[in-house]
GUGULO-794561 format. One record per residue (C-alpha): residue number from 1; residue in three letters; chain; x negated, z negated, y. Coordinates in steps of 0.02 Angstrom, whole numbers. Layout:
> NUM,ALA,A,X,Z,Y
...
***
This chain:
> 1,UNK,A,-3604,-6687,4617
> 2,UNK,A,-3680,-6571,4748
> 3,UNK,A,-3803,-6637,4874
> 4,UNK,A,-3791,-6579,5053
> 5,UNK,A,-3949,-6507,5124
> 6,UNK,A,-4015,-6581,5284
> 7,UNK,A,-4012,-6476,5441
> 8,UNK,A,-4202,-6466,5447
> 9,UNK,A,-4214,-6403,5267
> 10,UNK,A,-4081,-6271,5304
> 11,UNK,A,-4178,-6214,5458
> 12,UNK,A,-4341,-6208,5360
> 13,UNK,A,-4259,-6106,5222
> 14,UNK,A,-4183,-5987,5349
> 15,UNK,A,-4351,-5964,5436
> 16,UNK,A,-4435,-5929,5269
> 17,UNK,A,-4307,-5798,5223
> 18,UNK,A,-4310,-5711,5392
> 19,UNK,A,-4499,-5716,5418
> 20,UNK,A,-4566,-5545,5464
> 21,UNK,A,-4694,-5470,5347
> 22,UNK,A,-4825,-5366,5438
> 23,UNK,A,-4896,-5212,5355
> 24,UNK,A,-5083,-5184,5353
> 25,UNK,A,-5060,-5047,5482
> 26,UNK,A,-4969,-5168,5597
> 27,UNK,A,-5106,-5298,5576
> 28,UNK,A,-5241,-5170,5615
> 29,UNK,A,-5147,-5109,5768
> 30,UNK,A,-5126,-5286,5833
> 31,UNK,A,-5308,-5332,5803
> 32,UNK,A,-5372,-5174,5888
> 33,UNK,A,-5254,-5205,6033
> 34,UNK,A,-5327,-5380,6049
> 35,UNK,A,-5504,-5312,6044
> 36,UNK,A,-5466,-5194,6188
> 37,UNK,A,-5440,-5345,6298
> 38,UNK,A,-5306,-5265,6405
> 39,UNK,A,-5199,-5421,6379
> 40,UNK,A,-5251,-5594,6326
> 41,UNK,A,-5238,-5642,6143
> 42,UNK,A,-5108,-5773,6188
> 43,UNK,A,-5001,-5642,6278
> 44,UNK,A,-5023,-5516,6136
> 45,UNK,A,-4970,-5646,6008
> 46,UNK,A,-4818,-5690,6114
> 47,UNK,A,-4771,-5505,6128
> 48,UNK,A,-4793,-5474,5941
> 49,UNK,A,-4711,-5637,5891
> 50,UNK,A,-4857,-5705,5792
> 51,UNK,A,-4953,-5867,5797
> 52,UNK,A,-5130,-5860,5868
> 53,UNK,A,-5209,-5925,5706
> 54,UNK,A,-5132,-5775,5616
> 55,UNK,A,-5211,-5657,5742
> 56,UNK,A,-5382,-5736,5721
> 57,UNK,A,-5367,-5734,5531
> 58,UNK,A,-5320,-5549,5534
> 59,UNK,A,-5463,-5514,5654
> 60,UNK,A,-5587,-5603,5541
> 61,UNK,A,-5523,-5510,5386
> 62,UNK,A,-5533,-5346,5482
> 63,UNK,A,-5713,-5377,5534
> 64,UNK,A,-5766,-5434,5360
> 65,UNK,A,-5690,-5279,5279
> 66,UNK,A,-5779,-5168,5406
> 67,UNK,A,-5944,-5257,5377
> 68,UNK,A,-5929,-5236,5188
> 69,UNK,A,-5887,-5052,5206
> 70,UNK,A,-6033,-5021,5323
> 71,UNK,A,-6150,-5109,5201
> 72,UNK,A,-6100,-4982,5069
> 73,UNK,A,-5980,-5092,4971
> 74,UNK,A,-5853,-4960,4924
> 75,UNK,A,-5766,-5065,4793
> 76,UNK,A,-5582,-5084,4826
> 77,UNK,A,-5441,-5176,4745
> 78,UNK,A,-5342,-5075,4620
> 79,UNK,A,-5163,-5046,4665
> 80,UNK,A,-5019,-5092,4551
> 81,UNK,A,-4995,-4918,4475
> 82,UNK,A,-5181,-4908,4432
> 83,UNK,A,-5176,-5078,4349
> 84,UNK,A,-5020,-5033,4250
> 85,UNK,A,-5098,-4869,4195
> 86,UNK,A,-5258,-4956,4140
> 87,UNK,A,-5158,-5086,4043
> 88,UNK,A,-5065,-4949,3949
> 89,UNK,A,-5227,-4858,3912
> 90,UNK,A,-5306,-5020,3851
> 91,UNK,A,-5157,-5054,3738
> 92,UNK,A,-5164,-4878,3665
> 93,UNK,A,-5351,-4892,3633
> 94,UNK,A,-5330,-5060,3546
> 95,UNK,A,-5196,-4985,3432
> 96,UNK,A,-5311,-4838,3394
> 97,UNK,A,-5455,-4954,3348
> 98,UNK,A,-5339,-5057,3237
> 99,UNK,A,-5278,-4900,3147
> 100,UNK,A,-5458,-4839,3122
> 101,UNK,A,-5509,-5009,3054
> 102,UNK,A,-5365,-5008,2929
> 103,UNK,A,-5407,-4830,2876
> 104,UNK,A,-5591,-4877,2858
> 105,UNK,A,-5545,-5027,2748
> 106,UNK,A,-5430,-4918,2641
> 107,UNK,A,-5567,-4787,2616
> 108,UNK,A,-5695,-4921,2569
> 109,UNK,A,-5576,-4992,2439
> 110,UNK,A,-5547,-4817,2364
> 111,UNK,A,-5734,-4785,2355
> 112,UNK,A,-5771,-4948,2268
> 113,UNK,A,-5632,-4919,2143
> 114,UNK,A,-5525,-5065,2198
> 115,UNK,A,-5344,-5008,2212
***
């Protein structure tokens, strides 16, 4: 027995699937455009098709990132390829340590005469 979805749930699902994802470059461009003050934030948001709370959140994130950078905080989040590479390296090092531990145990047994 299949249940029919209500019209509002279909609309919500469609909106979710068609929602535009903004790149970081787009967000920066929009925030800087808003800072210039050539158009109001409301008008800019209308032109770009974003909600005003999104603009203000992006603006706050932009300012916080700039403040951290100017304070000398050069830490950054690792990207996916770096994380994957580090995970592989970690795995290889763990295997190497395990092999060395086994070899060490075997050599100790041979020295003590236990076979």
